Backbone bond lengths (Angstrom), bond angles and torsions (degrees), N, CA, C in turn:
res aa  C-N    CA-C-N  psi(-1)  N-CA   C-N-CA  omega(-1)  CA-C   N-CA-C  phi
1 M - - - 1.450 - - 1.524 108.87 -
2 Q 1.316 116.95 127.96 1.456 121.78 -179.20 1.524 109.22 -87.59
3 V 1.330 116.60 131.74 1.455 121.78 177.74 1.520 107.90 -102.98
4 L 1.321 115.99 126.69 1.461 121.14 179.19 1.514 109.49 -101.50
5 T 1.319 115.91 139.45 1.454 119.09 170.38 1.516 107.24 -76.32
6 Y 1.314 116.10 166.45 1.462 118.69 179.64 1.520 110.82 -64.44
7 V 1.327 116.65 -37.74 1.465 120.33 179.12 1.526 109.67 -63.53
8 D 1.349 117.50 -43.43 1.465 120.90 177.58 1.524 110.89 -60.59
9 A 1.321 116.27 -43.48 1.463 120.05 179.86 1.522 110.77 -62.92
10 A 1.331 116.77 -42.19 1.466 120.21 179.18 1.519 110.64 -62.59
11 K 1.329 116.57 -40.26 1.467 119.75 178.68 1.528 110.74 -65.17
12 R 1.333 117.11 -38.56 1.470 119.94 178.82 1.526 111.35 -66.69
13 F 1.349 116.16 -38.67 1.461 119.03 175.53 1.520 110.07 -61.54
14 A 1.334 116.25 -41.57 1.467 120.44 -179.94 1.524 110.79 -63.13
15 E 1.332 116.86 -43.34 1.463 120.61 179.42 1.530 111.11 -63.97
16 A 1.323 116.47 -42.53 1.465 120.07 179.40 1.520 110.60 -64.15
17 D 1.336 116.04 -39.13 1.459 120.22 178.58 1.520 110.60 -64.43
18 A 1.330 116.35 -42.98 1.467 120.37 179.89 1.528 110.61 -63.34
19 E 1.328 116.90 -40.78 1.465 120.54 179.28 1.525 111.37 -64.54
20 S 1.330 116.10 -37.66 1.464 118.93 -178.06 1.522 111.98 -71.92
21 K 1.332 116.34 -16.74 1.467 120.78 -178.88 1.518 111.38 -112.64
22 S 1.297 117.12 33.81 1.469 121.57 -173.01 1.522 114.14 -79.92
23 G 1.308 116.88 26.43 1.451 118.83 174.89 1.510 115.14 101.92
24 S 1.300 118.74 -11.55 1.461 120.12 -178.40 1.530 111.95 -91.91
25 A 1.322 116.46 -4.47 1.466 119.46 -179.41 1.524 110.62 -74.36
26 P 1.321 117.56 146.61 1.462 119.61 177.58 1.525 110.84 -67.25
27 R 1.323 115.91 154.18 1.459 121.21 179.58 1.523 109.27 -65.86
28 M 1.334 115.20 133.22 1.452 119.48 179.32 1.522 109.78 -85.06
29 P 1.324 117.51 149.40 1.457 120.03 179.21 1.521 110.86 -66.88
30 D 1.334 115.40 151.52 1.454 120.04 176.95 1.524 108.73 -77.76
31 S 1.309 115.82 123.37 1.459 121.36 175.23 1.515 107.40 -158.57
32 P 1.334 117.99 156.05 1.468 119.67 178.71 1.523 112.41 -57.45
33 R 1.338 117.29 -39.45 1.463 120.27 -178.47 1.528 110.66 -65.57
34 V 1.326 117.30 -45.79 1.463 121.22 178.87 1.518 109.59 -65.54
35 S 1.330 116.86 -42.84 1.462 121.00 -179.92 1.527 111.09 -59.07
36 Q 1.331 117.70 -45.44 1.463 121.39 179.39 1.523 110.56 -65.15
37 A 1.321 117.55 -40.72 1.468 120.76 179.27 1.518 110.90 -63.04
38 L 1.320 117.12 -41.21 1.466 120.25 178.86 1.521 111.10 -67.41
39 R 1.333 116.91 -39.97 1.460 120.07 178.33 1.527 109.75 -62.70
40 R 1.332 116.44 -42.66 1.463 120.95 179.09 1.525 109.14 -61.47
41 S 1.319 116.43 -46.37 1.453 121.99 178.93 1.523 110.80 -60.04
42 S 1.310 116.29 -43.66 1.463 121.26 -177.98 1.519 111.91 -65.60
43 L 1.334 117.87 -39.83 1.463 120.33 179.47 1.525 110.17 -63.66
44 H 1.304 117.48 -44.57 1.467 120.28 177.26 1.533 110.68 -57.92
45 K 1.332 116.00 -46.51 1.464 119.90 -177.97 1.520 111.78 -65.35
46 A 1.331 117.53 -39.96 1.465 120.85 178.91 1.526 110.59 -63.51
47 V 1.328 117.00 -39.98 1.470 120.76 177.80 1.521 109.61 -65.34
48 E 1.327 117.04 -45.82 1.468 120.99 179.78 1.523 111.84 -58.95
49 K 1.334 116.79 -39.63 1.467 121.60 -178.74 1.522 112.73 -80.01
50 G 1.330 117.42 -13.59 1.460 120.35 -176.81 1.517 112.40 75.22
51 D 1.328 117.09 26.66 1.465 122.65 -178.10 1.525 109.51 -85.80
52 I 1.332 115.58 87.71 1.460 121.46 -173.73 1.528 112.64 -61.94
53 E 1.330 117.45 -36.79 1.471 120.26 179.94 1.529 110.97 -67.23
54 A 1.317 117.29 -41.40 1.465 120.63 177.99 1.526 110.48 -65.25
55 V 1.336 116.84 -40.45 1.465 120.22 178.47 1.526 109.46 -62.50
56 K 1.340 117.59 -46.13 1.474 121.04 177.85 1.517 110.81 -55.61
57 S 1.316 115.97 -47.34 1.461 121.47 -178.30 1.527 111.26 -61.29
58 M 1.317 116.77 -45.60 1.463 120.12 -178.15 1.519 112.20 -68.90
59 L 1.328 116.73 -36.11 1.461 119.25 177.04 1.526 110.27 -67.89
60 A 1.332 116.90 -35.31 1.466 120.92 176.41 1.529 110.91 -65.07
61 E 1.330 117.00 -29.77 1.469 122.12 177.85 1.526 111.65 -85.13
62 E 1.333 115.45 8.69 1.464 122.35 177.80 1.527 113.32 63.15
63 S 1.313 116.46 41.85 1.466 119.88 171.90 1.523 108.06 -62.79
64 D 1.310 116.71 149.25 1.460 121.50 -179.33 1.525 109.47 -72.30
65 V 1.323 115.49 104.64 1.464 121.61 -174.90 1.532 111.99 -68.97
66 N 1.337 117.41 -17.68 1.462 121.26 -179.82 1.529 113.09 -107.26
67 A 1.323 116.51 13.66 1.466 120.36 178.74 1.525 109.81 -64.26
68 T 1.321 115.58 145.90 1.468 119.41 -179.86 1.519 110.79 -107.14
69 R 1.314 112.63 152.44 1.456 121.53 178.28 1.526 107.05 -162.30
70 Y 1.312 118.67 166.88 1.468 122.03 175.66 1.533 111.99 50.06
71 G 1.283 118.03 65.12 1.462 119.88 176.69 1.514 114.07 75.06
72 G 1.318 116.33 30.17 1.460 120.05 178.73 1.514 114.37 84.08
73 M 1.318 116.57 11.77 1.466 120.59 -178.71 1.532 110.35 -78.51
74 T 1.330 115.80 132.25 1.459 121.68 172.67 1.529 107.90 -92.98
75 P 1.324 117.76 167.18 1.465 118.72 174.23 1.538 111.84 -55.74
76 L 1.341 116.66 -35.01 1.466 119.75 179.86 1.529 111.58 -65.41
77 H 1.322 117.82 -34.81 1.471 120.18 175.50 1.533 110.25 -58.44
78 F 1.350 115.71 -47.19 1.464 119.21 -179.65 1.526 111.41 -64.60
79 A 1.321 116.88 -42.05 1.466 120.15 179.77 1.528 110.73 -64.75
80 A 1.320 117.23 -37.81 1.465 121.06 -179.98 1.522 111.62 -68.05
81 A 1.313 116.82 -36.24 1.463 120.97 -176.17 1.519 113.48 -76.35
82 G 1.300 118.09 -29.77 1.458 117.11 -176.59 1.501 114.59 -174.42
83 G 1.290 116.62 11.90 1.459 119.71 -176.93 1.513 114.04 -87.20
84 D 1.291 114.03 -175.50 1.452 123.78 -179.35 1.534 110.46 -72.88
85 T 1.332 117.09 135.08 1.461 121.82 -179.77 1.524 111.21 -62.69
86 G 1.330 117.12 -37.91 1.461 120.80 177.91 1.516 111.58 -63.22
87 I 1.317 116.74 -41.41 1.466 120.86 177.30 1.521 109.62 -65.17
88 F 1.316 117.13 -40.24 1.460 120.96 177.77 1.529 109.75 -57.06
89 R 1.336 116.82 -47.42 1.476 120.93 178.88 1.527 111.29 -60.29
90 M 1.334 116.28 -43.66 1.466 120.18 -179.83 1.531 110.90 -60.70
91 L 1.308 117.10 -42.37 1.463 120.80 179.40 1.527 110.95 -63.81
92 M 1.328 116.42 -42.13 1.465 120.31 178.37 1.528 110.36 -63.25
93 E 1.332 116.69 -44.10 1.464 120.58 179.65 1.526 111.54 -65.09
94 A 1.318 117.09 -26.84 1.468 121.78 179.72 1.534 112.13 -84.44
95 G 1.327 116.81 0.87 1.461 120.05 176.00 1.511 116.05 101.91
96 A 1.329 117.93 16.12 1.466 120.11 177.16 1.527 109.04 -61.68
97 R 1.314 115.71 136.04 1.464 121.16 -177.91 1.532 109.82 -92.06
98 P 1.337 116.97 117.96 1.464 120.27 -174.71 1.523 115.40 -74.22
99 D 1.323 118.61 -11.28 1.464 119.77 -177.15 1.526 114.04 -106.19
100 L 1.334 117.95 11.18 1.466 119.23 176.67 1.526 109.55 -70.82
101 K 1.324 115.73 136.09 1.467 121.02 178.89 1.522 110.01 -97.62
102 N 1.334 114.93 144.97 1.465 119.48 172.62 1.533 108.07 -86.13
103 N 1.307 117.24 -172.59 1.465 120.32 -176.29 1.526 113.98 -66.39
104 G 1.320 117.87 -13.98 1.460 122.09 175.94 1.519 112.40 -98.37
105 G 1.340 115.74 5.82 1.459 119.85 -179.73 1.514 113.59 80.69
106 M 1.323 116.48 10.88 1.464 120.87 -177.28 1.530 110.24 -90.10
107 T 1.327 115.35 132.11 1.457 121.50 172.85 1.531 108.13 -92.90
108 P 1.325 118.03 169.28 1.468 118.97 173.24 1.533 112.26 -55.16
109 L 1.339 117.49 -33.53 1.466 120.00 178.56 1.530 111.05 -65.19
110 H 1.315 117.75 -40.92 1.471 120.23 175.72 1.530 110.31 -57.57
111 L 1.339 116.14 -47.38 1.467 119.98 -176.73 1.520 111.74 -68.04
112 A 1.327 117.38 -37.49 1.467 120.35 177.60 1.526 110.28 -65.41
113 A 1.327 117.13 -41.75 1.467 121.12 178.71 1.523 110.51 -65.17
114 Y 1.319 116.36 -45.10 1.462 121.95 179.83 1.527 111.29 -61.46
115 S 1.333 116.16 -35.76 1.468 122.11 -176.46 1.524 113.36 -92.41
116 N 1.336 116.93 4.50 1.473 122.49 177.85 1.531 112.35 61.59
117 R 1.314 116.82 41.88 1.464 123.23 -179.41 1.531 109.64 -95.91
118 I 1.329 116.80 78.70 1.461 122.04 -176.15 1.522 111.46 -55.56
119 D 1.332 117.24 -44.74 1.463 120.73 -178.91 1.526 111.36 -60.21
120 I 1.306 117.17 -43.26 1.464 121.72 -179.24 1.527 110.43 -70.79
121 V 1.324 117.40 -40.62 1.469 120.91 177.36 1.525 109.49 -56.88
122 N 1.332 116.95 -47.18 1.467 120.22 179.41 1.524 111.98 -62.19
123 M 1.334 117.46 -42.05 1.468 120.36 179.10 1.526 111.13 -63.87
124 L 1.320 116.91 -40.47 1.459 119.98 179.79 1.524 111.47 -66.56
125 I 1.315 117.01 -41.64 1.464 120.24 177.21 1.526 109.67 -62.39
126 D 1.333 117.07 -45.46 1.467 121.17 178.22 1.527 111.80 -60.59
127 A 1.336 116.89 -31.26 1.470 121.69 -179.84 1.533 111.90 -82.24
128 G 1.327 116.35 -2.24 1.458 120.04 176.89 1.518 115.53 91.68
129 A 1.325 117.42 18.43 1.468 119.64 177.58 1.527 109.46 -59.96
130 D 1.302 116.57 141.15 1.460 122.91 -178.56 1.529 109.79 -75.79
131 V 1.324 116.26 111.32 1.469 120.95 -178.06 1.528 112.17 -79.44
132 H 1.331 116.78 -8.88 1.467 120.59 -177.54 1.525 113.40 -95.58
133 V 1.322 117.65 -9.54 1.464 120.61 -176.42 1.530 109.99 -66.96
134 T 1.332 115.25 142.77 1.466 120.09 179.67 1.528 109.99 -110.08
135 N 1.325 114.44 153.07 1.468 119.54 174.43 1.528 107.69 -82.81
136 Y 1.324 117.15 -175.64 1.461 119.41 -177.81 1.527 112.53 -71.79
137 G 1.325 117.22 -9.92 1.458 121.76 172.46 1.523 111.25 -91.67
138 R 1.335 116.03 8.01 1.473 124.70 179.25 1.521 113.07 64.04
139 K 1.321 115.65 35.10 1.466 119.93 178.00 1.521 109.95 -114.69
140 T 1.327 114.68 138.57 1.457 120.13 173.30 1.524 108.61 -83.26
141 S 1.307 115.74 170.75 1.470 120.39 176.62 1.521 110.63 -60.23
142 S 1.324 115.95 -39.82 1.463 120.77 178.88 1.529 111.18 -60.87
143 Q 1.313 116.84 -42.49 1.466 120.31 179.27 1.525 111.58 -65.05
144 L 1.334 117.06 -37.22 1.465 119.67 176.73 1.525 110.59 -64.65
145 A 1.332 116.80 -40.90 1.466 120.53 178.99 1.530 110.55 -62.91
146 V 1.324 116.68 -41.71 1.471 120.73 177.75 1.529 109.86 -63.60
147 D 1.328 116.91 -45.20 1.472 120.94 179.29 1.527 111.92 -56.64
148 K 1.329 116.92 -35.64 1.470 122.02 -178.64 1.534 112.37 -91.61
149 C 1.330 117.26 3.33 1.475 122.80 -179.46 1.531 112.21 62.02
150 H 1.320 116.96 33.15 1.465 122.11 175.51 1.533 107.42 -90.17
151 V 1.323 115.44 80.77 1.460 122.89 -170.26 1.526 112.55 -58.93
152 D 1.330 117.73 -46.81 1.466 120.05 -177.18 1.526 111.55 -64.74
153 V 1.309 117.09 -42.42 1.468 120.79 178.32 1.529 109.73 -65.43
154 A 1.325 117.24 -43.35 1.462 121.11 179.56 1.525 110.64 -60.09
155 K 1.326 116.79 -39.97 1.467 120.85 179.58 1.530 110.69 -65.14
156 I 1.316 116.91 -46.26 1.473 121.30 179.26 1.530 110.12 -59.29
157 L 1.319 116.34 -46.06 1.463 120.22 -178.18 1.526 111.99 -69.16
158 S 1.317 117.59 -37.52 1.467 120.71 177.79 1.520 110.83 -63.48
159 E 1.333 116.15 -41.26 1.468 120.26 177.01 1.526 110.73 -64.16
160 A 1.316 117.05 -40.04 1.469 120.71 179.08 1.532 110.90 -67.39
161 E 1.328 116.77 -35.97 1.467 120.36 179.21 1.523 111.56 -66.10
162 S 1.313 116.81 -35.59 1.465 119.95 -177.73 1.526 112.52 -88.45
163 G 1.325 116.88 -10.53 1.470 120.80 -177.06 1.436 112.93 -95.96
């Protein structure tokens, strides 16, 4: 039996979504609701691809930076897990909320710790992310880092927890 991490599952959902929209879908009617949904979808995809110019453009068009998709994942969740550091900064400057949980109870800090993203972990701590919050498995970001043997991230988070 194959065990998927939450990040792996989110990526598989994204791939399945992309395949289902490979151009054979009928044109959707123009409406504010459809337009907002497409913008939300596009921002997530631009973050996943690391397309900094597309992200800039969508943020300038006031795309909802905290919109959820793929199991409650925000664009910041994707950027924290494996995206571009510059895009991560842009999302934070645009008002992305660092303590939003996805459907698994994971915050961007959990995903950054799990993915060994020291730079992102430091930025989230500096932005005031709650280092004590637990996911639905009752694990803090520090505990996830320890579980994955990410020693440097675990040390940073442990210091933040005690400070």
